PDB file of N, H, CA, C and O in Angstrom:
ATOM      1  N   MET A   1      14.160  10.702  18.014  1.00  0.00           N
ATOM      2  CA  MET A   1      13.914   9.537  17.206  1.00  0.00           C
ATOM      3  C   MET A   1      14.621   8.342  17.839  1.00  0.00           C
ATOM      4  O   MET A   1      15.767   8.436  18.278  1.00  0.00           O
ATOM      5  N   LYS A   2      13.914   7.229  17.874  1.00  0.00           N
ATOM      6  H   LYS A   2      12.983   7.153  17.518  1.00  0.00           H
ATOM      7  CA  LYS A   2      14.517   6.020  18.428  1.00  0.00           C
ATOM      8  C   LYS A   2      15.449   5.385  17.408  1.00  0.00           C
ATOM      9  O   LYS A   2      15.268   5.527  16.199  1.00  0.00           O
ATOM     10  N   GLU A   3      16.448   4.684  17.922  1.00  0.00           N
ATOM     11  H   GLU A   3      16.595   4.569  18.904  1.00  0.00           H
ATOM     12  CA  GLU A   3      17.401   3.975  17.074  1.00  0.00           C
ATOM     13  C   GLU A   3      17.531   2.546  17.565  1.00  0.00           C
ATOM     14  O   GLU A   3      17.348   2.268  18.750  1.00  0.00           O
ATOM     15  N   ILE A   4      17.850   1.634  16.643  1.00  0.00           N
ATOM     16  H   ILE A   4      17.999   1.859  15.680  1.00  0.00           H
ATOM     17  CA  ILE A   4      17.990   0.230  17.001  1.00  0.00           C
ATOM     18  C   ILE A   4      19.012  -0.416  16.080  1.00  0.00           C
ATOM     19  O   ILE A   4      19.154  -0.022  14.922  1.00  0.00           O
ATOM     20  N   ALA A   5      19.717  -1.404  16.595  1.00  0.00           N
ATOM     21  H   ALA A   5      19.602  -1.724  17.536  1.00  0.00           H
ATOM     22  CA  ALA A   5      20.669  -2.162  15.777  1.00  0.00           C
ATOM     23  C   ALA A   5      19.886  -3.105  14.860  1.00  0.00           C
ATOM     24  O   ALA A   5      18.798  -3.565  15.209  1.00  0.00           O
ATOM     25  N   ALA A   6      20.444  -3.381  13.707  1.00  0.00           N
ATOM     26  H   ALA A   6      21.328  -3.007  13.424  1.00  0.00           H
ATOM     27  CA  ALA A   6      19.778  -4.229  12.724  1.00  0.00           C
ATOM     28  C   ALA A   6      19.487  -5.621  13.281  1.00  0.00           C
ATOM     29  O   ALA A   6      18.435  -6.190  12.991  1.00  0.00           O
ATOM     30  N   ALA A   7      20.393  -6.171  14.070  1.00  0.00           N
ATOM     31  H   ALA A   7      21.248  -5.709  14.306  1.00  0.00           H
ATOM     32  CA  ALA A   7      20.174  -7.507  14.647  1.00  0.00           C
ATOM     33  C   ALA A   7      18.982  -7.498  15.590  1.00  0.00           C
ATOM     34  O   ALA A   7      18.183  -8.435  15.584  1.00  0.00           O
ATOM     35  N   GLN A   8      18.850  -6.453  16.401  1.00  0.00           N
ATOM     36  H   GLN A   8      19.499  -5.692  16.406  1.00  0.00           H
ATOM     37  CA  GLN A   8      17.702  -6.344  17.297  1.00  0.00           C
ATOM     38  C   GLN A   8      16.424  -6.151  16.496  1.00  0.00           C
ATOM     39  O   GLN A   8      15.391  -6.741  16.813  1.00  0.00           O
ATOM     40  N   PHE A   9      16.495  -5.328  15.460  1.00  0.00           N
ATOM     41  H   PHE A   9      17.335  -4.849  15.203  1.00  0.00           H
ATOM     42  CA  PHE A   9      15.317  -5.105  14.620  1.00  0.00           C
ATOM     43  C   PHE A   9      14.843  -6.411  14.008  1.00  0.00           C
ATOM     44  O   PHE A   9      13.644  -6.685  13.958  1.00  0.00           O
ATOM     45  N   LYS A  10      15.786  -7.214  13.545  1.00  0.00           N
ATOM     46  H   LYS A  10      16.760  -6.992  13.585  1.00  0.00           H
ATOM     47  CA  LYS A  10      15.437  -8.498  12.934  1.00  0.00           C
ATOM     48  C   LYS A  10      14.684  -9.385  13.923  1.00  0.00           C
ATOM     49  O   LYS A  10      13.720 -10.053  13.549  1.00  0.00           O
ATOM     50  N   ALA A  11      15.118  -9.394  15.174  1.00  0.00           N
ATOM     51  H   ALA A  11      15.902  -8.852  15.478  1.00  0.00           H
ATOM     52  CA  ALA A  11      14.496 -10.245  16.184  1.00  0.00           C
ATOM     53  C   ALA A  11      13.127  -9.714  16.625  1.00  0.00           C
ATOM     54  O   ALA A  11      12.255 -10.495  17.005  1.00  0.00           O
ATOM     55  N   LEU A  12      12.937  -8.401  16.576  1.00  0.00           N
ATOM     56  H   LEU A  12      13.646  -7.767  16.267  1.00  0.00           H
ATOM     57  CA  LEU A  12      11.727  -7.779  17.119  1.00  0.00           C
ATOM     58  C   LEU A  12      10.886  -7.079  16.061  1.00  0.00           C
ATOM     59  O   LEU A  12      10.063  -6.226  16.396  1.00  0.00           O
ATOM     60  N   CYS A  13      11.072  -7.417  14.816  1.00  0.00           N
ATOM     61  H   CYS A  13      11.740  -8.110  14.544  1.00  0.00           H
ATOM     62  CA  CYS A  13      10.496  -6.686  13.685  1.00  0.00           C
ATOM     63  C   CYS A  13       8.992  -6.440  13.815  1.00  0.00           C
ATOM     64  O   CYS A  13       8.556  -5.293  13.714  1.00  0.00           O
ATOM     65  N   LEU A  14       8.197  -7.471  14.035  1.00  0.00           N
ATOM     66  H   LEU A  14       8.551  -8.402  14.117  1.00  0.00           H
ATOM     67  CA  LEU A  14       6.741  -7.313  14.058  1.00  0.00           C
ATOM     68  C   LEU A  14       6.290  -6.420  15.214  1.00  0.00           C
ATOM     69  O   LEU A  14       5.402  -5.584  15.048  1.00  0.00           O
ATOM     70  N   ARG A  15       6.897  -6.599  16.372  1.00  0.00           N
ATOM     71  H   ARG A  15       7.618  -7.278  16.507  1.00  0.00           H
ATOM     72  CA  ARG A  15       6.541  -5.765  17.525  1.00  0.00           C
ATOM     73  C   ARG A  15       6.906  -4.307  17.267  1.00  0.00           C
ATOM     74  O   ARG A  15       6.142  -3.401  17.600  1.00  0.00           O
ATOM     75  N   LEU A  16       8.081  -4.086  16.671  1.00  0.00           N
ATOM     76  H   LEU A  16       8.702  -4.822  16.400  1.00  0.00           H
ATOM     77  CA  LEU A  16       8.517  -2.720  16.384  1.00  0.00           C
ATOM     78  C   LEU A  16       7.619  -2.052  15.339  1.00  0.00           C
ATOM     79  O   LEU A  16       7.353  -0.853  15.426  1.00  0.00           O
ATOM     80  N   MET A  17       7.156  -2.815  14.363  1.00  0.00           N
ATOM     81  H   MET A  17       7.372  -3.788  14.293  1.00  0.00           H
ATOM     82  CA  MET A  17       6.241  -2.238  13.379  1.00  0.00           C
ATOM     83  C   MET A  17       4.948  -1.783  14.043  1.00  0.00           C
ATOM     84  O   MET A  17       4.417  -0.725  13.706  1.00  0.00           O
ATOM     85  N   ASP A  18       4.439  -2.577  14.986  1.00  0.00           N
ATOM     86  H   ASP A  18       4.870  -3.437  15.259  1.00  0.00           H
ATOM     87  CA  ASP A  18       3.233  -2.183  15.716  1.00  0.00           C
ATOM     88  C   ASP A  18       3.481  -0.929  16.550  1.00  0.00           C
ATOM     89  O   ASP A  18       2.625  -0.048  16.618  1.00  0.00           O
ATOM     90  N   GLU A  19       4.644  -0.848  17.180  1.00  0.00           N
ATOM     91  H   GLU A  19       5.340  -1.564  17.125  1.00  0.00           H
ATOM     92  CA  GLU A  19       4.978   0.327  17.989  1.00  0.00           C
ATOM     93  C   GLU A  19       5.049   1.589  17.139  1.00  0.00           C
ATOM     94  O   GLU A  19       4.545   2.640  17.537  1.00  0.00           O
ATOM     95  N   VAL A  20       5.676   1.487  15.968  1.00  0.00           N
ATOM     96  H   VAL A  20       6.085   0.634  15.645  1.00  0.00           H
ATOM     97  CA  VAL A  20       5.788   2.646  15.081  1.00  0.00           C
ATOM     98  C   VAL A  20       4.406   3.060  14.589  1.00  0.00           C
ATOM     99  O   VAL A  20       4.124   4.250  14.449  1.00  0.00           O
ATOM    100  N   LYS A  21       3.559   2.092  14.330  1.00  0.00           N
ATOM    101  H   LYS A  21       3.788   1.126  14.444  1.00  0.00           H
ATOM    102  CA  LYS A  21       2.202   2.409  13.865  1.00  0.00           C
ATOM    103  C   LYS A  21       1.416   3.161  14.932  1.00  0.00           C
ATOM    104  O   LYS A  21       0.745   4.149  14.632  1.00  0.00           O
ATOM    105  N   THR A  22       1.498   2.695  16.179  1.00  0.00           N
ATOM    106  H   THR A  22       2.043   1.893  16.422  1.00  0.00           H
ATOM    107  CA  THR A  22       0.717   3.337  17.237  1.00  0.00           C
ATOM    108  C   THR A  22       1.335   4.650  17.708  1.00  0.00           C
ATOM    109  O   THR A  22       0.607   5.605  17.977  1.00  0.00           O
ATOM    110  N   SER A  23       2.657   4.718  17.813  1.00  0.00           N
ATOM    111  H   SER A  23       3.249   3.942  17.595  1.00  0.00           H
ATOM    112  CA  SER A  23       3.300   5.934  18.315  1.00  0.00           C
ATOM    113  C   SER A  23       3.481   6.993  17.232  1.00  0.00           C
ATOM    114  O   SER A  23       3.654   8.173  17.539  1.00  0.00           O
ATOM    115  N   ARG A  24       3.439   6.574  15.954  1.00  0.00           N
ATOM    116  H   ARG A  24       3.298   5.616  15.705  1.00  0.00           H
ATOM    117  CA  ARG A  24       3.640   7.479  14.816  1.00  0.00           C
ATOM    118  C   ARG A  24       5.024   8.126  14.845  1.00  0.00           C
ATOM    119  O   ARG A  24       5.217   9.198  14.272  1.00  0.00           O
ATOM    120  N   GLN A  25       5.999   7.477  15.516  1.00  0.00           N
ATOM    121  H   GLN A  25       5.843   6.606  15.982  1.00  0.00           H
ATOM    122  CA  GLN A  25       7.374   7.968  15.591  1.00  0.00           C
ATOM    123  C   GLN A  25       8.273   7.070  14.739  1.00  0.00           C
ATOM    124  O   GLN A  25       8.193   5.847  14.856  1.00  0.00           O
ATOM    125  N   PRO A  26       9.133   7.648  13.880  1.00  0.00           N
ATOM    126  CA  PRO A  26      10.025   6.835  13.054  1.00  0.00           C
ATOM    127  C   PRO A  26      11.083   6.116  13.885  1.00  0.00           C
ATOM    128  O   PRO A  26      11.386   6.508  15.012  1.00  0.00           O
ATOM    129  N   LEU A  27      11.630   5.065  13.309  1.00  0.00           N
ATOM    130  H   LEU A  27      11.383   4.746  12.394  1.00  0.00           H
ATOM    131  CA  LEU A  27      12.659   4.255  13.960  1.00  0.00           C
ATOM    132  C   LEU A  27      13.839   4.128  13.006  1.00  0.00           C
ATOM    133  O   LEU A  27      13.686   3.650  11.881  1.00  0.00           O
ATOM    134  N   LEU A  28      15.010   4.554  13.453  1.00  0.00           N
ATOM    135  H   LEU A  28      15.134   4.942  14.366  1.00  0.00           H
ATOM    136  CA  LEU A  28      16.226   4.477  12.652  1.00  0.00           C
ATOM    137  C   LEU A  28      16.915   3.139  12.910  1.00  0.00           C
ATOM    138  O   LEU A  28      17.163   2.778  14.060  1.00  0.00           O
ATOM    139  N   ILE A  29      17.220   2.414  11.853  1.00  0.00           N
ATOM    140  H   ILE A  29      17.019   2.707  10.919  1.00  0.00           H
ATOM    141  CA  ILE A  29      17.862   1.105  11.970  1.00  0.00           C
ATOM    142  C   ILE A  29      19.324   1.262  11.551  1.00  0.00           C
ATOM    143  O   ILE A  29      19.631   1.756  10.466  1.00  0.00           O
ATOM    144  N   ARG A  30      20.215   0.827  12.446  1.00  0.00           N
ATOM    145  H   ARG A  30      19.965   0.426  13.327  1.00  0.00           H
ATOM    146  CA  ARG A  30      21.647   0.962  12.204  1.00  0.00           C
ATOM    147  C   ARG A  30      22.294  -0.410  12.059  1.00  0.00           C
ATOM    148  O   ARG A  30      21.892  -1.373  12.711  1.00  0.00           O
ATOM    149  N   LYS A  31      23.295  -0.482  11.201  1.00  0.00           N
ATOM    150  H   LYS A  31      23.622   0.300  10.672  1.00  0.00           H
ATOM    151  CA  LYS A  31      24.086  -1.694  11.013  1.00  0.00           C
ATOM    152  C   LYS A  31      25.541  -1.296  11.177  1.00  0.00           C
ATOM    153  O   LYS A  31      26.059  -0.457  10.439  1.00  0.00           O
ATOM    154  N   LYS A  32      26.190  -1.906  12.151  1.00  0.00           N
ATOM    155  H   LYS A  32      25.770  -2.587  12.750  1.00  0.00           H
ATOM    156  CA  LYS A  32      27.578  -1.568  12.493  1.00  0.00           C
ATOM    157  C   LYS A  32      27.722  -0.084  12.783  1.00  0.00           C
ATOM    158  O   LYS A  32      28.726   0.531  12.425  1.00  0.00           O
ATOM    159  N   GLY A  33      26.709   0.494  13.437  1.00  0.00           N
ATOM    160  H   GLY A  33      25.893  -0.006  13.727  1.00  0.00           H
ATOM    161  CA  GLY A  33      26.738   1.893  13.832  1.00  0.00           C
ATOM    162  C   GLY A  33      26.322   2.885  12.773  1.00  0.00           C
ATOM    163  O   GLY A  33      26.148   4.067  13.070  1.00  0.00           O
ATOM    164  N   ARG A  34      26.160   2.431  11.544  1.00  0.00           N
ATOM    165  H   ARG A  34      26.302   1.471  11.304  1.00  0.00           H
ATOM    166  CA  ARG A  34      25.787   3.335  10.456  1.00  0.00           C
ATOM    167  C   ARG A  34      24.303   3.188  10.119  1.00  0.00           C
ATOM    168  O   ARG A  34      23.787   2.071  10.092  1.00  0.00           O
ATOM    169  N   PRO A  35      23.620   4.287   9.864  1.00  0.00           N
ATOM    170  CA  PRO A  35      22.203   4.204   9.511  1.00  0.00           C
ATOM    171  C   PRO A  35      22.014   3.506   8.154  1.00  0.00           C
ATOM    172  O   PRO A  35      22.681   3.842   7.176  1.00  0.00           O
ATOM    173  N   VAL A  36      21.103   2.538   8.112  1.00  0.00           N
ATOM    174  H   VAL A  36      20.561   2.265   8.906  1.00  0.00           H
ATOM    175  CA  VAL A  36      20.846   1.815   6.856  1.00  0.00           C
ATOM    176  C   VAL A  36      19.401   1.927   6.408  1.00  0.00           C
ATOM    177  O   VAL A  36      19.115   1.816   5.216  1.00  0.00           O
ATOM    178  N   ALA A  37      18.481   2.146   7.344  1.00  0.00           N
ATOM    179  H   ALA A  37      18.713   2.236   8.312  1.00  0.00           H
ATOM    180  CA  ALA A  37      17.069   2.232   6.974  1.00  0.00           C
ATOM    181  C   ALA A  37      16.304   2.979   8.055  1.00  0.00           C
ATOM    182  O   ALA A  37      16.767   3.130   9.186  1.00  0.00           O
ATOM    183  N   MET A  38      15.122   3.441   7.672  1.00  0.00           N
ATOM    184  H   MET A  38      14.747   3.318   6.753  1.00  0.00           H
ATOM    185  CA  MET A  38      14.253   4.099   8.626  1.00  0.00           C
ATOM    186  C   MET A  38      12.849   3.534   8.455  1.00  0.00           C
ATOM    187  O   MET A  38      12.322   3.472   7.344  1.00  0.00           O
ATOM    188  N   LEU A  39      12.256   3.126   9.562  1.00  0.00           N
ATOM    189  H   LEU A  39      12.684   3.176  10.464  1.00  0.00           H
ATOM    190  CA  LEU A  39      10.894   2.623   9.561  1.00  0.00           C
ATOM    191  C   LEU A  39       9.991   3.770   9.971  1.00  0.00           C
ATOM    192  O   LEU A  39      10.104   4.300  11.076  1.00  0.00           O
ATOM    193  N   VAL A  40       9.088   4.151   9.068  1.00  0.00           N
ATOM    194  H   VAL A  40       8.996   3.720   8.170  1.00  0.00           H
ATOM    195  CA  VAL A  40       8.185   5.272   9.342  1.00  0.00           C
ATOM    196  C   VAL A  40       6.751   4.780   9.251  1.00  0.00           C
ATOM    197  O   VAL A  40       6.476   3.825   8.524  1.00  0.00           O
ATOM    198  N   PRO A  41       5.826   5.414   9.976  1.00  0.00           N
ATOM    199  CA  PRO A  41       4.433   4.987   9.901  1.00  0.00           C
ATOM    200  C   PRO A  41       3.836   5.328   8.546  1.00  0.00           C
ATOM    201  O   PRO A  41       4.102   6.389   7.982  1.00  0.00           O
ATOM    202  N   ALA A  42       3.033   4.418   8.037  1.00  0.00           N
ATOM    203  H   ALA A  42       2.817   3.556   8.495  1.00  0.00           H
ATOM    204  CA  ALA A  42       2.372   4.634   6.753  1.00  0.00           C
ATOM    205  C   ALA A  42       1.139   5.502   6.958  1.00  0.00           C
ATOM    206  O   ALA A  42       0.478   5.425   7.994  1.00  0.00           O
ATOM    207  N   ASP A  43       0.838   6.323   5.968  1.00  0.00           N
ATOM    208  H   ASP A  43       1.375   6.386   5.127  1.00  0.00           H
ATOM    209  CA  ASP A  43      -0.378   7.126   6.019  1.00  0.00           C
ATOM    210  C   ASP A  43      -1.566   6.237   5.688  1.00  0.00           C
ATOM    211  O   ASP A  43      -1.507   5.419   4.770  1.00  0.00           O
ATOM    212  N   GLU A  44      -2.637   6.400   6.438  1.00  0.00           N
ATOM    213  H   GLU A  44      -2.686   7.064   7.184  1.00  0.00           H
ATOM    214  CA  GLU A  44      -3.850   5.638   6.192  1.00  0.00           C
ATOM    215  C   GLU A  44      -4.536   6.202   4.949  1.00  0.00           C
ATOM    216  O   GLU A  44      -4.647   7.420   4.804  1.00  0.00           O
ATOM    217  N   PRO A  45      -5.000   5.326   4.047  1.00  0.00           N
ATOM    218  CA  PRO A  45      -5.730   5.846   2.892  1.00  0.00           C
ATOM    219  C   PRO A  45      -7.056   6.453   3.358  1.00  0.00           C
ATOM    220  O   PRO A  45      -7.736   5.869   4.202  1.00  0.00           O
ATOM    221  N   PRO A  46      -7.425   7.604   2.824  1.00  0.00           N
ATOM    222  CA  PRO A  46      -8.668   8.242   3.273  1.00  0.00           C
ATOM    223  C   PRO A  46      -9.886   7.413   2.885  1.00  0.00           C
ATOM    224  O   PRO A  46     -10.092   7.112   1.710  1.00  0.00           O
ATOM    225  N   GLY A  47     -10.681   7.052   3.865  1.00  0.00           N
ATOM    226  H   GLY A  47     -10.513   7.296   4.820  1.00  0.00           H
ATOM    227  CA  GLY A  47     -11.916   6.329   3.599  1.00  0.00           C
ATOM    228  C   GLY A  47     -11.750   4.856   3.300  1.00  0.00           C
ATOM    229  O   GLY A  47     -12.743   4.178   3.037  1.00  0.00           O
ATOM    230  N   GLY A  48     -10.559   4.342   3.329  1.00  0.00           N
ATOM    231  H   GLY A  48      -9.752   4.893   3.543  1.00  0.00           H
ATOM    232  CA  GLY A  48     -10.355   2.928   3.052  1.00  0.00           C
ATOM    233  C   GLY A  48     -10.326   2.641   1.561  1.00  0.00           C
ATOM    234  O   GLY A  48     -10.488   3.538   0.734  1.00  0.00           O
ATOM    235  N   VAL A  49     -10.118   1.374   1.235  1.00  0.00           N
ATOM    236  H   VAL A  49      -9.987   0.645   1.907  1.00  0.00           H
ATOM    237  CA  VAL A  49      -9.979   0.966  -0.161  1.00  0.00           C
ATOM    238  C   VAL A  49     -11.339   0.832  -0.831  1.00  0.00           C
ATOM    239  O   VAL A  49     -11.522   1.268  -1.967  1.00  0.00           O
ATOM    240  N   PHE A  50     -12.290   0.230  -0.129  1.00  0.00           N
ATOM    241  H   PHE A  50     -12.141  -0.125   0.794  1.00  0.00           H
ATOM    242  CA  PHE A  50     -13.592  -0.017  -0.723  1.00  0.00           C
ATOM    243  C   PHE A  50     -14.434   1.248  -0.703  1.00  0.00           C
ATOM    244  O   PHE A  50     -14.612   1.884   0.336  1.00  0.00           O
ATOM    245  N   GLY A  51     -14.939   1.591  -1.858  1.00  0.00           N
ATOM    246  H   GLY A  51     -14.794   1.075  -2.702  1.00  0.00           H
ATOM    247  CA  GLY A  51     -15.786   2.760  -1.971  1.00  0.00           C
ATOM    248  C   GLY A  51     -15.039   4.061  -2.158  1.00  0.00           C
ATOM    249  O   GLY A  51     -15.656   5.126  -2.137  1.00  0.00           O
ATOM    250  N   CYS A  52     -13.724   4.010  -2.341  1.00  0.00           N
ATOM    251  H   CYS A  52     -13.223   3.145  -2.358  1.00  0.00           H
ATOM    252  CA  CYS A  52     -12.953   5.249  -2.448  1.00  0.00           C
ATOM    253  C   CYS A  52     -13.262   6.014  -3.741  1.00  0.00           C
ATOM    254  O   CYS A  52     -13.022   7.219  -3.808  1.00  0.00           O
ATOM    255  N   LEU A  53     -13.789   5.337  -4.764  1.00  0.00           N
ATOM    256  H   LEU A  53     -13.985   4.358  -4.709  1.00  0.00           H
ATOM    257  CA  LEU A  53     -14.145   6.013  -6.007  1.00  0.00           C
ATOM    258  C   LEU A  53     -15.649   6.269  -6.123  1.00  0.00           C
ATOM    259  O   LEU A  53     -16.129   6.654  -7.189  1.00  0.00           O
ATOM    260  N   ALA A  54     -16.383   6.062  -5.054  1.00  0.00           N
ATOM    261  H   ALA A  54     -15.993   5.749  -4.188  1.00  0.00           H
ATOM    262  CA  ALA A  54     -17.831   6.263  -5.079  1.00  0.00           C
ATOM    263  C   ALA A  54     -18.157   7.693  -5.488  1.00  0.00           C
ATOM    264  O   ALA A  54     -17.619   8.650  -4.933  1.00  0.00           O
ATOM    265  N   GLY A  55     -19.038   7.821  -6.459  1.00  0.00           N
ATOM    266  H   GLY A  55     -19.475   7.043  -6.910  1.00  0.00           H
ATOM    267  CA  GLY A  55     -19.460   9.135  -6.915  1.00  0.00           C
ATOM    268  C   GLY A  55     -18.542   9.787  -7.919  1.00  0.00           C
ATOM    269  O   GLY A  55     -18.835  10.893  -8.374  1.00  0.00           O
ATOM    270  N   THR A  56     -17.426   9.143  -8.293  1.00  0.00           N
ATOM    271  H   THR A  56     -17.188   8.245  -7.923  1.00  0.00           H
ATOM    272  CA  THR A  56     -16.500   9.764  -9.233  1.00  0.00           C
ATOM    273  C   THR A  56     -16.605   9.167 -10.633  1.00  0.00           C
ATOM    274  O   THR A  56     -16.077   9.743 -11.584  1.00  0.00           O
ATOM    275  N   LEU A  57     -17.272   8.029 -10.778  1.00  0.00           N
ATOM    276  H   LEU A  57     -17.700   7.561 -10.006  1.00  0.00           H
ATOM    277  CA  LEU A  57     -17.400   7.379 -12.079  1.00  0.00           C
ATOM    278  C   LEU A  57     -18.834   7.438 -12.565  1.00  0.00           C
ATOM    279  O   LEU A  57     -19.774   7.498 -11.774  1.00  0.00           O
ATOM    280  N   GLU A  58     -18.984   7.422 -13.875  1.00  0.00           N
ATOM    281  H   GLU A  58     -18.220   7.374 -14.518  1.00  0.00           H
ATOM    282  CA  GLU A  58     -20.319   7.421 -14.466  1.00  0.00           C
ATOM    283  C   GLU A  58     -20.396   6.297 -15.487  1.00  0.00           C
ATOM    284  O   GLU A  58     -19.550   6.201 -16.377  1.00  0.00           O
ATOM    285  N   ILE A  59     -21.410   5.448 -15.360  1.00  0.00           N
ATOM    286  H   ILE A  59     -22.097   5.526 -14.638  1.00  0.00           H
ATOM    287  CA  ILE A  59     -21.606   4.343 -16.295  1.00  0.00           C
ATOM    288  C   ILE A  59     -22.517   4.825 -17.409  1.00  0.00           C
ATOM    289  O   ILE A  59     -23.631   5.284 -17.160  1.00  0.00           O
ATOM    290  N   THR A  60     -22.034   4.717 -18.637  1.00  0.00           N
ATOM    291  H   THR A  60     -21.129   4.345 -18.839  1.00  0.00           H
ATOM    292  CA  THR A  60     -22.853   5.093 -19.793  1.00  0.00           C
ATOM    293  C   THR A  60     -22.984   3.884 -20.699  1.00  0.00           C
ATOM    294  O   THR A  60     -21.993   3.218 -20.999  1.00  0.00           O
ATOM    295  N   GLY A  61     -24.175   3.604 -21.127  1.00  0.00           N
ATOM    296  H   GLY A  61     -24.980   4.145 -20.883  1.00  0.00           H
ATOM    297  CA  GLY A  61     -24.399   2.473 -22.020  1.00  0.00           C
ATOM    298  C   GLY A  61     -24.628   1.186 -21.248  1.00  0.00           C
ATOM    299  O   GLY A  61     -24.762   1.183 -20.024  1.00  0.00           O
ATOM    300  N   ASP A  62     -24.671   0.094 -21.998  1.00  0.00           N
ATOM    301  H   ASP A  62     -24.563   0.097 -22.993  1.00  0.00           H
ATOM    302  CA  ASP A  62     -24.943  -1.224 -21.438  1.00  0.00           C
ATOM    303  C   ASP A  62     -23.623  -1.890 -21.071  1.00  0.00           C
ATOM    304  O   ASP A  62     -22.810  -2.164 -21.953  1.00  0.00           O
ATOM    305  N   VAL A  63     -23.395  -2.154 -19.797  1.00  0.00           N
ATOM    306  H   VAL A  63     -24.056  -1.931 -19.080  1.00  0.00           H
ATOM    307  CA  VAL A  63     -22.140  -2.747 -19.361  1.00  0.00           C
ATOM    308  C   VAL A  63     -22.091  -4.246 -19.626  1.00  0.00           C
ATOM    309  O   VAL A  63     -21.018  -4.844 -19.539  1.00  0.00           O
ATOM    310  N   LEU A  64     -23.220  -4.868 -19.947  1.00  0.00           N
ATOM    311  H   LEU A  64     -24.091  -4.383 -20.018  1.00  0.00           H
ATOM    312  CA  LEU A  64     -23.257  -6.301 -20.215  1.00  0.00           C
ATOM    313  C   LEU A  64     -23.152  -6.628 -21.702  1.00  0.00           C
ATOM    314  O   LEU A  64     -22.878  -7.775 -22.057  1.00  0.00           O
ATOM    315  N   ALA A  65     -23.360  -5.664 -22.561  1.00  0.00           N
ATOM    316  H   ALA A  65     -23.582  -4.733 -22.273  1.00  0.00           H
ATOM    317  CA  ALA A  65     -23.308  -5.903 -24.008  1.00  0.00           C
ATOM    318  C   ALA A  65     -21.860  -6.076 -24.458  1.00  0.00           C
ATOM    319  O   ALA A  65     -20.948  -5.548 -23.822  1.00  0.00           O
ATOM    320  N   PRO A  66     -21.640  -6.816 -25.555  1.00  0.00           N
ATOM    321  CA  PRO A  66     -20.275  -6.958 -26.080  1.00  0.00           C
ATOM    322  C   PRO A  66     -19.696  -5.604 -26.484  1.00  0.00           C
ATOM    323  O   PRO A  66     -20.431  -4.697 -26.874  1.00  0.00           O
ATOM    324  N   ALA A  67     -18.394  -5.478 -26.388  1.00  0.00           N
ATOM    325  H   ALA A  67     -17.797  -6.214 -26.071  1.00  0.00           H
ATOM    326  CA  ALA A  67     -17.730  -4.221 -26.724  1.00  0.00           C
ATOM    327  C   ALA A  67     -17.678  -3.998 -28.227  1.00  0.00           C
ATOM    328  O   ALA A  67     -17.610  -2.854 -28.678  1.00  0.00           O
ATOM    329  N   ALA A  68     -17.708  -5.076 -29.011  1.00  0.00           N
ATOM    330  H   ALA A  68     -17.763  -6.005 -28.645  1.00  0.00           H
ATOM    331  CA  ALA A  68     -17.659  -4.981 -30.471  1.00  0.00           C
ATOM    332  C   ALA A  68     -18.839  -5.763 -31.043  1.00  0.00           C
ATOM    333  O   ALA A  68     -19.293  -6.729 -30.430  1.00  0.00           O
ATOM    334  N   PRO A  69     -19.341  -5.357 -32.211  1.00  0.00           N
ATOM    335  CA  PRO A  69     -20.441  -6.098 -32.830  1.00  0.00           C
ATOM    336  C   PRO A  69     -20.010  -7.525 -33.187  1.00  0.00           C
ATOM    337  O   PRO A  69     -18.835  -7.778 -33.455  1.00  0.00           O
ATOM    338  N   ALA A  70     -20.965  -8.444 -33.186  1.00  0.00           N
ATOM    339  H   ALA A  70     -21.919  -8.238 -32.969  1.00  0.00           H
ATOM    340  CA  ALA A  70     -20.667  -9.863 -33.428  1.00  0.00           C
ATOM    341  C   ALA A  70     -19.987 -10.093 -34.777  1.00  0.00           C
ATOM    342  O   ALA A  70     -19.191 -11.025 -34.892  1.00  0.00           O
ATOM    343  N   GLY A  71     -20.262  -9.295 -35.789  1.00  0.00           N
ATOM    344  H   GLY A  71     -20.908  -8.538 -35.695  1.00  0.00           H
ATOM    345  CA  GLY A  71     -19.659  -9.456 -37.111  1.00  0.00           C
ATOM    346  C   GLY A  71     -18.171  -9.200 -37.132  1.00  0.00           C
ATOM    347  O   GLY A  71     -17.484  -9.704 -38.021  1.00  0.00           O
ATOM    348  N   SER A  72     -17.651  -8.448 -36.203  1.00  0.00           N
ATOM    349  H   SER A  72     -18.209  -8.039 -35.481  1.00  0.00           H
ATOM    350  CA  SER A  72     -16.226  -8.121 -36.209  1.00  0.00           C
ATOM    351  C   SER A  72     -15.405  -9.023 -35.294  1.00  0.00           C
ATOM    352  O   SER A  72     -14.211  -8.783 -35.113  1.00  0.00           O
ATOM    353  N   TRP A  73     -16.003 -10.034 -34.725  1.00  0.00           N
ATOM    354  H   TRP A  73     -16.972 -10.229 -34.872  1.00  0.00           H
ATOM    355  CA  TRP A  73     -15.286 -10.913 -33.808  1.00  0.00           C
ATOM    356  C   TRP A  73     -14.152 -11.666 -34.488  1.00  0.00           C
ATOM    357  O   TRP A  73     -13.139 -11.940 -33.845  1.00  0.00           O
ATOM    358  N   ASN A  74     -14.286 -12.008 -35.756  1.00  0.00           N
ATOM    359  H   ASN A  74     -15.110 -11.785 -36.278  1.00  0.00           H
ATOM    360  CA  ASN A  74     -13.259 -12.734 -36.463  1.00  0.00           C
ATOM    361  C   ASN A  74     -11.968 -11.929 -36.594  1.00  0.00           C
ATOM    362  O   ASN A  74     -10.890 -12.517 -36.696  1.00  0.00           O
ATOM    363  N   THR A  75     -12.051 -10.626 -36.595  1.00  0.00           N
ATOM    364  H   THR A  75     -12.926 -10.149 -36.512  1.00  0.00           H
ATOM    365  CA  THR A  75     -10.855  -9.806 -36.728  1.00  0.00           C
ATOM    366  C   THR A  75      -9.992  -9.833 -35.479  1.00  0.00           C
ATOM    367  O   THR A  75      -8.824  -9.449 -35.537  1.00  0.00           O
ATOM    368  N   PHE A  76     -10.534 -10.279 -34.346  1.00  0.00           N
ATOM    369  H   PHE A  76     -11.483 -10.592 -34.299  1.00  0.00           H
ATOM    370  CA  PHE A  76      -9.791 -10.319 -33.103  1.00  0.00           C
ATOM    371  C   PHE A  76      -9.045 -11.627 -32.907  1.00  0.00           C
ATOM    372  O   PHE A  76      -8.327 -11.783 -31.919  1.00  0.00           O
ATOM    373  N   LYS A  77      -9.198 -12.561 -33.819  1.00  0.00           N
ATOM    374  H   LYS A  77      -9.781 -12.435 -34.621  1.00  0.00           H
ATOM    375  CA  LYS A  77      -8.535 -13.862 -33.667  1.00  0.00           C
ATOM    376  C   LYS A  77      -7.100 -13.799 -34.078  1.00  0.00           C
ATOM    377  O   LYS A  77      -6.395 -14.806 -34.014  1.00  0.00           O
TER     378      LYS A  77
END
């Protein structure tokens, strides 16, 4: 595992994040010789964000109709 001083990490943060992402190897960040944090690669969400619930939901009824009848609208005020 690679290690880096906090001051160096601060100066090179964006580049180091890209390196950890591509190499998939964690990076230990030390401050005054003591470990304070670890930068690890994030897991990619399967299939991305858009469409991840495709096929898991079912629409029943009219999605454009009001949720409550018009006569009961006064009770929501």
